[in-house]
NUBAMI-195113 format. One record per residue (C-alpha): residue in one letter; x, y, z. Coordinates in Angstrom, 3 decimals. Example, Ala and Ser with C-alpha at 12.3 -4.5 7.8 and 13.67 -1.06 7.14 Angstrom:
2
  r         u         v         w
  a    12.300    -4.500     7.800
  s    13.670    -1.060     7.140
***
This chain:
598
  r         u         v         w
  m    23.420    -8.101     6.261
  k    23.142   -11.956     5.899
  r    20.646   -12.196     8.690
  w    18.724    -9.353     7.098
  i    18.645   -11.192     3.795
  a    17.806   -14.624     5.460
  k    14.748   -13.223     7.163
  s    12.922   -12.581     3.920
  l    12.028   -14.908     1.067
  k    11.281   -11.666    -0.974
  r    14.876   -10.381    -0.383
  k    16.390   -13.765    -1.289
  l    14.487   -14.123    -4.561
  s    14.919   -10.385    -5.458
  l    18.685   -10.624    -4.906
  l    19.013   -13.856    -6.831
  i    17.143   -12.491    -9.879
  l    19.121    -9.146    -9.544
  f    22.542   -11.093    -9.765
  a    21.238   -13.163   -12.631
  v    20.262   -10.207   -14.706
  i    22.802    -7.562   -13.641
  l    25.915    -9.588   -14.244
  p    25.049   -10.614   -17.952
  l    23.762    -6.801   -18.379
  l    27.190    -5.348   -17.031
  s    29.031    -7.942   -19.348
  t    26.987    -6.872   -22.377
  g    27.883    -3.261   -21.529
  v    31.403    -3.948   -21.284
  v    31.563    -5.810   -24.568
  s    29.375    -3.311   -26.228
  y    31.682    -0.398   -25.131
  r    34.788    -2.234   -26.467
  i    33.101    -2.992   -29.706
  a    31.931     0.575   -29.941
  t    35.231     2.006   -29.354
  s    36.898    -0.113   -31.775
  v    34.218     0.591   -34.348
  t    34.621     4.378   -33.414
  e    38.557     4.057   -34.201
  d    38.100     2.039   -37.329
  k    35.514     4.687   -38.703
  a    37.839     7.483   -37.941
  k    40.745     5.792   -39.696
  q    38.468     4.924   -42.525
  s    37.338     8.396   -42.744
  g    40.759     9.840   -42.621
  m    41.744     7.354   -45.513
  n    38.819     8.410   -47.522
  t    39.873    12.136   -47.076
  l    43.373    11.121   -48.285
  r    41.939     9.604   -51.381
  q    39.916    12.550   -52.146
  i    42.969    14.841   -51.788
  m    44.914    12.397   -53.936
  d    42.117    12.523   -56.648
  k    42.482    16.360   -56.748
  l    46.113    16.174   -57.129
  d    46.068    13.281   -59.626
  f    43.638    15.315   -61.536
  v    45.986    18.471   -61.497
  t    49.137    16.629   -62.282
  q    47.583    14.670   -64.911
  d    46.325    17.786   -66.432
  v    49.684    19.406   -66.186
  e    51.303    16.361   -68.087
  n    48.636    16.394   -70.718
  m    49.216    20.051   -71.223
  s    52.884    19.580   -71.442
  i    52.488    16.937   -74.178
  f    50.181    19.524   -76.025
  i    52.885    22.161   -75.872
  i    55.720    20.085   -76.994
  g    53.822    19.010   -79.997
  q    52.627    22.545   -80.892
  k    53.873    23.405   -84.268
  d    54.618    27.068   -83.725
  i    56.601    26.096   -80.622
  q    58.626    23.540   -82.582
  t    59.215    26.082   -85.361
  y    60.411    28.769   -82.842
  l    62.709    26.269   -81.069
  t    64.383    25.013   -84.328
  n    64.745    28.554   -85.994
  s    68.093    30.007   -84.837
  e    66.784    33.525   -85.608
  g    64.344    34.970   -83.132
  d    60.918    36.037   -84.498
  v    59.209    38.816   -82.428
  n    55.678    37.849   -83.840
  s    56.214    34.298   -83.285
  y    57.361    34.975   -79.678
  s    54.368    37.158   -78.771
  q    52.052    34.516   -80.428
  i    53.525    31.721   -78.524
  v    53.460    33.545   -75.151
  g    49.903    34.559   -75.601
  t    49.029    30.879   -76.361
  l    50.816    29.995   -73.228
  w    49.244    32.461   -71.083
  n    45.631    31.550   -72.435
  l    46.594    27.849   -71.329
  s    47.484    28.878   -67.849
  y    45.015    31.797   -67.086
  s    42.016    29.644   -66.684
  k    43.900    27.293   -64.302
  k    44.496    28.686   -60.687
  y    46.877    25.995   -59.868
  i    49.328    26.900   -62.788
  s    51.701    29.604   -61.546
  n    54.000    29.654   -64.684
  i    54.948    28.036   -67.925
  t    58.320    28.592   -69.245
  i    60.020    27.436   -72.541
  t    63.920    27.612   -72.433
  p    65.223    27.263   -76.059
  k    68.461    25.338   -76.491
  n    69.419    27.912   -79.208
  s    70.046    31.704   -78.526
  s    66.265    32.485   -79.027
  p    64.676    34.349   -75.910
  v    62.928    32.352   -73.257
  l    59.273    32.026   -73.504
  s    57.374    32.613   -70.117
  t    53.961    33.765   -68.794
  t    55.410    35.473   -65.820
  t    58.174    37.865   -65.537
  i    60.865    35.966   -63.394
  t    63.527    38.060   -61.945
  n    65.430    35.151   -60.284
  s    64.581    31.585   -60.908
  g    65.288    28.915   -58.251
  l    64.824    26.212   -60.986
  y    68.146    26.349   -62.448
  p    70.082    25.449   -59.382
  l    67.816    22.404   -58.998
  l    68.398    21.380   -62.817
  q    72.213    21.559   -62.193
  q    71.929    19.339   -59.031
  n    69.417    16.885   -60.830
  e    70.761    17.081   -64.429
  s    71.221    13.420   -64.797
  v    67.866    12.716   -63.499
  y    65.720    14.918   -65.534
  k    67.606    14.533   -68.816
  s    67.474    10.780   -68.756
  a    63.690    10.746   -67.879
  a    60.625    11.873   -70.064
  k    59.505    13.937   -67.320
  w    60.703    15.201   -63.823
  w    58.932    16.819   -60.900
  s    60.960    19.113   -58.966
  p    61.199    19.579   -55.399
  l    59.622    22.689   -53.829
  y    61.456    25.982   -54.616
  a    60.958    29.548   -55.026
  n    60.951    32.099   -57.866
  q    61.423    35.941   -57.546
  t    58.711    37.429   -59.921
  s    57.320    40.867   -60.640
  d    54.521    40.034   -58.142
  g    56.967    38.942   -55.434
  p    58.188    35.572   -54.226
  k    56.294    32.526   -54.966
  r    56.683    28.823   -53.765
  i    56.303    26.442   -56.751
  i    56.640    22.738   -57.904
  s    57.524    22.340   -61.553
  l    56.995    19.541   -64.071
  v    60.354    19.593   -66.340
  r    60.627    17.679   -69.314
  p    62.826    18.217   -72.584
  i    61.415    19.196   -75.829
  r    62.574    17.283   -78.672
  d    62.338    17.946   -82.496
  t    59.440    15.748   -83.760
  n    61.649    14.991   -86.883
  t    64.992    14.401   -85.627
  f    64.185    13.764   -81.780
  k    67.151    15.999   -80.824
  t    66.631    18.087   -77.716
  i    65.683    21.761   -78.758
  g    64.470    23.060   -75.542
  t    63.206    22.556   -71.954
  l    59.534    22.891   -70.918
  a    58.745    23.861   -67.193
  i    55.028    24.053   -66.046
  s    55.033    25.188   -62.454
  l    52.266    24.552   -59.882
  d    51.427    27.187   -57.349
  q    52.248    25.677   -53.961
  a    49.427    28.104   -52.215
  e    46.852    26.331   -54.280
  i    48.184    22.807   -53.666
  e    48.288    23.835   -49.982
  r    44.464    24.924   -50.261
  y    43.500    21.491   -51.578
  v    45.193    19.806   -48.581
  v    44.035    22.250   -45.873
  e    40.536    22.601   -47.034
  a    39.885    18.739   -47.493
  g    37.872    18.624   -44.107
  w    40.525    16.797   -41.994
  e    40.217    16.661   -38.369
  h    40.924    20.146   -37.170
  s    43.159    19.153   -34.308
  g    45.293    17.026   -36.812
  f    46.910    17.978   -40.109
  v    47.866    16.476   -43.458
  l    51.397    16.654   -45.198
  l    52.137    16.326   -48.843
  l    55.392    14.817   -49.378
  d    57.418    14.699   -52.635
  q    59.436    11.687   -53.953
  y    62.312    12.830   -51.911
  n    60.216    12.975   -48.646
  n    60.452    16.628   -48.392
  i    57.225    18.452   -47.347
  i    55.489    20.263   -50.247
  a    52.297    21.370   -48.414
  g    50.353    21.094   -45.213
  g    51.345    21.466   -41.453
  d    53.473    24.299   -40.169
  p    54.606    26.745   -42.972
  v    58.119    26.352   -41.259
  w    58.344    22.703   -42.443
  l    57.925    23.441   -46.143
  g    60.891    22.218   -48.183
  r    62.239    20.278   -45.131
  s    62.598    16.509   -44.774
  a    59.958    14.639   -43.187
  a    62.414    12.428   -41.481
  e    64.181    15.562   -40.002
  m    60.682    16.782   -38.553
  f    59.442    13.215   -37.578
  p    62.498    11.033   -36.858
  s    60.234     7.945   -36.174
  l    58.275     8.354   -39.387
  g    60.305     5.871   -41.233
  n    60.444     5.414   -45.111
  l    56.588     4.613   -45.686
  q    57.698     2.094   -48.257
  n    54.166     0.591   -48.757
  p    51.482     2.286   -50.946
  s    49.263     2.927   -48.072
  g    49.277     2.200   -44.292
  i    48.439     3.138   -40.648
  l    51.138     3.828   -37.977
  s    51.308     5.091   -34.497
  l    53.968     7.615   -33.462
  a    54.594    10.240   -30.771
  f    54.879    13.843   -31.826
  d    54.838    17.107   -29.674
  n    54.216    14.866   -26.580
  q    51.118    13.451   -28.005
  r    50.415    10.011   -29.436
  h    49.273    10.328   -32.986
  t    47.704     7.815   -35.481
  l    49.415     8.226   -38.838
  l    47.517     7.399   -42.158
  y    49.463     7.538   -45.425
  n    48.626     6.992   -49.085
  a    50.884     7.120   -51.954
  i    50.276     8.899   -55.450
  p    51.858     6.216   -57.704
  k    52.424     8.154   -60.798
  l    54.253    10.982   -58.862
  d    55.823     9.014   -55.942
  w    54.207    11.590   -53.758
  k    52.704    10.807   -50.458
  l    49.771    12.267   -48.424
  v    50.451    11.788   -44.742
  g    47.531    12.553   -42.221
  f    48.081    12.910   -38.422
  i    45.194    12.284   -35.917
  p    45.792    12.854   -32.333
  t    44.911     9.756   -30.067
  h    42.961    12.011   -27.701
  i    40.246    12.421   -30.387
  y    39.566     8.678   -30.074
  q    39.639     8.986   -26.216
  a    37.187    11.798   -26.383
  q    34.897     9.869   -28.685
  n    35.498     6.791   -26.408
  g    34.431     8.869   -23.368
  y    31.296     9.836   -25.100
  v    30.582     6.170   -26.047
  l    31.315     5.237   -22.368
  t    28.967     7.772   -21.083
  v    26.248     6.495   -23.418
  t    26.876     3.163   -22.657
  a    26.898     3.767   -18.963
  v    23.611     5.706   -19.134
  a    21.968     3.060   -21.258
  i    23.145     0.343   -18.887
  g    22.125     2.448   -15.811
  i    18.731     3.132   -17.344
  a    18.373    -0.688   -18.076
  l    19.592    -1.617   -14.651
  l    16.927     0.824   -13.070
  i    14.164    -0.464   -15.175
  t    15.317    -4.051   -14.358
  i    15.562    -3.468   -10.718
  v    12.045    -1.707   -10.663
  m    10.362    -4.509   -12.659
  v    11.907    -7.320   -10.399
  l    10.894    -5.562    -7.173
  y     7.481    -4.776    -8.527
  f     7.246    -8.431    -9.674
  f     8.213    -9.956    -6.323
  q     6.012    -7.408    -4.648
  w     3.245    -8.383    -6.681
  v     3.911   -12.021    -6.091
  t     4.776   -11.965    -2.323
  k     2.456    -9.102    -1.400
  p    -0.251   -11.548    -0.127
  l     2.213   -13.739     1.752
  i     3.939   -10.792     3.291
  k     0.521    -9.228     4.389
  l    -0.680   -12.656     5.784
  t     2.563   -13.092     7.576
  k     2.502    -9.697     9.167
  y    -1.117   -10.194    10.550
  l    -0.223   -13.631    11.776
  k     2.930   -12.270    13.358
  d     1.073    -9.304    15.101
  l    -2.278   -11.098    15.668
  n    -3.978   -10.463    19.032
  p    -6.124   -13.434    19.833
  d    -8.744   -11.057    21.179
  d    -9.026    -9.248    17.794
  t   -11.240   -10.338    14.859
  i    -9.153   -12.314    12.424
  p    -9.319   -10.542     8.922
  t    -9.942   -12.331     5.719
  y    -8.273   -11.335     2.464
  e    -9.407   -11.060    -1.062
  v    -8.068   -14.027    -3.274
  k    -6.931   -12.544    -6.639
  s    -5.070   -15.425    -8.112
  t    -5.410   -19.131    -8.407
  d    -1.706   -20.062    -8.048
  e    -0.091   -21.594    -4.920
  v    -0.037   -18.288    -3.110
  g    -3.919   -17.884    -3.922
  l    -4.530   -21.278    -2.612
  l    -2.574   -20.575     0.590
  v    -4.477   -17.373     1.192
  h    -7.883   -19.384     0.526
  s    -6.985   -21.855     3.133
  y    -6.087   -19.083     5.568
  n    -9.482   -17.382     4.820
  k   -11.214   -20.732     5.531
  l    -9.253   -21.232     8.726
  s   -10.073   -17.555     9.874
  e   -13.638   -17.870     9.179
  r   -13.938   -21.067    11.106
  i   -11.821   -19.557    14.139
  g   -14.146   -16.587    13.764
  r   -17.291   -18.591    14.203
  l   -15.904   -20.590    17.070
  k   -14.900   -17.394    18.742
  d   -18.430   -15.590    18.158
  q   -20.135   -19.172    19.600
  v   -17.768   -18.835    22.825
  q   -18.612   -15.050    23.247
  l   -22.339   -15.609    22.808
  n   -22.275   -18.478    25.280
  e   -20.308   -16.333    27.662
  a   -22.908   -13.577    27.325
  m   -25.789   -15.848    27.649
  k   -24.250   -17.329    30.841
  k   -23.646   -13.610    32.215
  e   -27.435   -12.927    31.340
  a   -28.586   -16.045    32.876
  d   -26.580   -15.096    36.077
  i   -28.427   -11.835    35.990
  l   -31.696   -13.083    35.615
  a   -31.240   -15.658    38.351
  l   -30.021   -12.776    40.652
  q   -33.246   -10.809    39.686
  a   -35.444   -13.843    40.317
  q   -34.330   -14.064    43.890
  i   -35.957   -10.855    44.604
  n   -39.626   -10.403    44.442
  p   -39.977    -6.913    42.844
  h   -43.632    -6.375    43.367
  f   -43.213    -7.189    47.106
  l   -40.280    -4.811    47.283
  y   -41.886    -1.978    45.479
  n   -45.182    -2.134    47.509
  t   -43.214    -2.285    50.910
  l   -41.175     0.863    49.822
  s   -44.472     2.750    48.632
  s   -46.083     1.989    52.159
  i   -43.016     3.207    53.976
  h   -43.076     6.276    51.677
  w   -46.744     7.120    52.549
  i   -46.324     6.494    56.165
  a   -43.474     8.887    56.120
  l   -45.537    11.664    54.326
  m   -48.468    11.081    56.873
  n   -45.972    11.456    59.765
  k   -44.740    14.667    57.904
  d   -41.149    13.314    57.831
  r   -40.277    14.545    54.310
  q   -36.582    13.558    54.342
  i   -37.426     9.963    55.039
  a   -40.095     9.956    52.368
  e   -37.769    11.454    49.860
  m   -35.037     9.023    50.803
  v   -37.355     6.063    50.419
  g   -38.668     7.395    47.075
  a   -35.136     7.722    45.808
  l   -34.353     4.059    46.850
  s   -37.527     2.819    45.322
  d   -36.486     4.503    41.883
  f   -32.907     3.338    42.325
  l   -34.064    -0.581    42.839
  r   -36.593    -0.057    40.190
  f   -34.044     1.103    37.579
  s   -31.424    -1.482    38.808
  l   -33.819    -4.281    38.103
  n   -35.540    -2.837    35.099
  k   -36.890    -6.109    33.980
  g   -33.399    -7.619    32.973
  e   -32.804    -4.864    30.391
  e   -29.302    -4.040    29.880
  f   -29.401    -0.731    27.953
  c   -31.107     2.660    28.692
  v   -30.776     6.303    27.724
  v   -28.121     8.562    29.210
  q   -30.765    10.529    30.943
  q   -31.906     7.487    33.073
  e   -28.447     6.383    33.728
  v   -27.817     9.943    35.179
  s   -30.961     9.976    37.213
  h   -30.100     6.504    38.557
  a   -26.693     8.172    39.552
  q   -28.423    11.138    41.165
  n   -30.821     8.784    43.228
  y   -27.811     7.055    44.621
  a   -25.925    10.190    45.272
  y   -29.011    11.707    47.177
  i   -29.325     8.631    49.288
  q   -25.679     8.669    50.219
  a   -25.894    12.413    50.928
  i   -28.597    11.639    53.515
  r   -26.523     9.081    55.070
  f   -23.406    11.115    55.084
  p   -24.545    14.759    55.627
  e   -21.990    17.610    55.028
  q   -19.378    14.987    53.857
  f   -19.381    15.582    49.960
  e   -21.111    17.624    47.108
  i   -21.812    16.158    43.706
  e   -22.339    17.978    40.592
  f   -23.324    16.645    36.997
  f   -22.508    18.208    33.718
  m   -23.933    16.556    30.732
  d   -24.100    17.463    27.165
  p   -27.878    18.044    26.456
  g   -27.413    16.275    22.837
  m   -26.536    13.116    24.591
  l   -29.404    12.541    26.920
  q   -31.513    10.501    24.776
  i   -28.792     8.168    23.280
  p   -28.805     4.597    24.610
  m   -25.990     3.339    26.605
  l   -25.188     0.231    28.808
  k   -26.791     0.787    32.384
  l   -25.175     0.835    35.783
  l   -21.867     2.323    34.741
  l   -21.803     5.655    36.603
  q   -23.067     4.499    40.063
  p   -20.243     2.153    40.604
  l   -17.691     4.787    39.705
  i   -19.410     7.487    42.046
  e   -19.443     4.755    44.829
  n   -15.746     3.973    44.310
  s   -15.084     7.852    44.504
  l   -17.164     8.118    47.681
  i   -15.896     4.992    49.572
  h   -12.241     5.120    48.720
  g   -11.547     8.767    48.130
  i   -14.077    11.097    50.145
  q   -14.937     9.114    53.163
  k   -11.248     8.747    54.093
  k   -10.695    12.376    53.725
  k   -11.123    14.656    56.857
  s   -12.591    17.564    55.079
  k   -15.637    17.850    52.838
  g   -14.863    16.659    49.204
  n   -16.420    17.080    45.749
  i   -17.377    14.662    43.004
  y   -17.805    15.932    39.325
  v   -19.403    13.749    36.701
  h   -19.004    15.069    33.071
  g   -20.460    13.638    29.857
  e   -19.393    14.921    26.491
  l   -20.606    14.055    23.079
  q   -17.767    13.708    20.456
  e   -17.787    12.738    16.649
  d   -18.851     8.950    16.991
  r   -18.293     8.361    20.795
  m   -19.688     9.534    24.227
  k   -17.007    10.228    26.838
  f   -17.827    10.121    30.624
  v   -15.515    11.223    33.394
  v   -16.025    10.630    37.217
  e   -13.565    12.974    39.197
  d   -13.143    13.493    42.970
  t   -11.159    15.604    45.259
  g   -10.502    12.692    47.769
  i    -7.409    11.284    48.945
  g    -6.010     9.932    45.644
  m    -4.073     6.842    45.453
  e    -0.486     6.108    46.042
  e     1.690     5.152    42.887
  s     1.958     1.567    43.934
  k    -1.700     1.130    44.280
  l    -2.508     3.126    41.083
  y    -0.016     0.830    39.263
  d    -1.677    -2.168    40.736
  i    -5.066    -1.225    39.601
  q    -3.924    -0.293    35.972
  q    -2.263    -3.754    35.840
  q    -5.602    -5.474    36.759
  l    -7.260    -3.462    33.945
  a    -4.613    -4.534    31.417
  l    -4.972    -7.977    32.637
  a    -8.673    -7.987    32.249
  n    -8.208    -6.830    28.700
  r    -5.837    -9.858    27.943
  q    -7.773   -12.420    29.651
  m   -11.341   -11.783    28.550
  g   -12.846   -15.072    27.516
  l   -10.196   -17.383    29.051
  l   -10.948   -20.453    30.944
  d   -12.406   -20.469    34.575
  e    -9.272   -21.520    36.140
  a    -7.567   -18.456    34.704
  a   -10.332   -16.472    36.014
  k   -10.110   -17.957    39.659
  e    -6.415   -17.202    39.666
  r    -7.097   -13.502    38.864
  k    -9.564   -13.184    41.482
  k    -6.971   -13.663    44.263
  t    -5.246   -10.401    43.155
  i    -8.148    -7.845    42.512
  t    -8.393    -5.051    44.931
  s   -11.217    -3.076    43.448
  y   -14.131    -5.228    42.413
  g   -16.308    -2.199    41.384
  l   -13.988    -0.875    38.882
  i   -12.895    -4.381    37.400
  n   -16.636    -5.206    36.828
  v   -17.469    -1.998    35.210
  h   -14.464    -2.424    33.023
  r   -15.384    -6.039    32.106
  r   -18.840    -5.088    31.299
  l   -17.638    -2.237    29.020
  l   -15.045    -4.698    27.145
  l   -17.943    -7.282    26.813
  h   -20.398    -4.888    25.313
  y   -18.318    -2.382    23.466
  g   -15.028    -3.922    22.825
  i   -11.380    -3.610    23.831
  h   -11.279     0.119    23.245
  a   -14.100     0.961    25.782
  g   -12.429     0.224    28.985
  l   -11.794     2.419    31.995
  e    -8.737     4.757    32.257
  v    -7.690     5.748    35.829
  d    -5.456     8.420    36.839
  s    -4.794     9.510    40.349
  t    -2.701    11.694    42.491
  s    -2.008    10.932    46.038
  g    -3.644    13.766    48.180
  a    -5.346    15.388    45.123
  g    -8.019    12.933    43.927
  t    -8.772    10.304    41.266
  r   -10.085    10.637    37.662
  i   -11.820     7.755    36.057
  t   -12.507     7.936    32.179
  f   -14.163     5.732    29.532
  s   -15.756     6.342    26.252
  i   -18.198     4.327    24.311
  p   -19.459     4.481    20.699
  l   -22.776     6.206    19.816
  s   -24.351     2.847    18.556
  k   -25.579     0.154    20.757
  g   -22.911    -2.003    22.250
  e   -22.190    -5.542    20.923
  t   -20.711    -8.327    22.617
  s   -17.445    -8.734    20.477
  l   -13.885    -8.101    21.512
***
């Protein structure tokens, strides 16, 4: 891994920038998650406290309304008269009960209003009570409610004509407005079911619950119905006394951790206690964690993409230049690159372009000089022969043979004359395919006369390629190689096939024989010489002299070099041979006229 990073400047810079960006980003994500979870918990607690305050406001309104109603009832003149009169008045009784019923009818939370006279007068009540649970409570708490202006009872039950009802009562003594002597007792009862509805329908977290505790810390409403009337300390031993007006605690209940919120109703000394399971925070925290992780992941992905794109954009010219310089073949053309920036990278690429242009010019000059040298050598060779003298001599021999009726000699001399005329051809390097084939046919005809019944040769040329220019004197050396090294060493008669195929942008030629073929070692040796010629084209003369010591097939090597010189590195010969079966030599050249570039 270390070596892999060390080999690339792009990888080093990318890794450095990614670490410089990722670490702060991850740190920010962790801090954000912690802040978010803390805020989530605080908001849940704040929302819970607000819900408790809303419930408290409703309860405060109800209890205050009941207390105001009690004051109105105590000061009502008819009630004062009824309680101070020792003799019961039926009309007054009915009128007072009607008044009390009207006061309670419009208020669902009032279950019953009861006035108990101290004298022998009948009890005034808006509900028929067959068995009251209030009297035992009054006896138990007589000293408390008699010494106080008002007293709220614990939760108890009354048996009424409508069935049992759980209620909470405001109990206060009724005094004579003139003498201030106690003349009766007023009890206004609140329906526990209605109080329960205020608590349950307050919108508390569905997996939690709210409890309403009285001044004795007994459960009045909320939670499991089995808990009603029982002590909160009994149901929740770790709850404590909850002495502060409000607060937040944490306790375990029902094998779960809960957050406990409580708020007191000061005038009544009642308390609202809300329980929120801790797993709600954890679920919300899990959602926050998921959102944070997704956000950080997207940010990391965008960062990585941008960093990689940026470094790809910056280092692309350097990478491309390094790649080509690393794999550069001295025989190939050195490419140039477009400079799209003026920074240090752009200046480096610009310098490379100038250098490659200079190398290209020098290489072209060397190749031109080499080509001119080869052309001069050919012209010098041609100058050594007097074409006119040679042609005239051959023409005289041709006519003498015809006059002596020796047709075979005449045709052989004619073929030789055409063969030499095409070979010299005033120093021209190129001809059309038809002329190259005719030249090869003349050579084959001469050799067929020299070596009768030793071989047969056939030409198969695509008609569409016959008028396309090509470098001359390519087929004849290959046919000569097949004849000398393959056919003549065979005891039986052999065959030579010359194929020409027109492809999309190239012409492919194949010279194939049925001679003795080559051993694997000799074939390998020739293929190595061809490959060596590919690598050493254009080297110094000393290297060329060293090569000549190992060449075993001058004809093939010369044709191969001429193809490389005029058509490039991809136009060389390909030799394939099987011992005892024959040899196949292939080359392909582009349709356009060859150029002296490698």
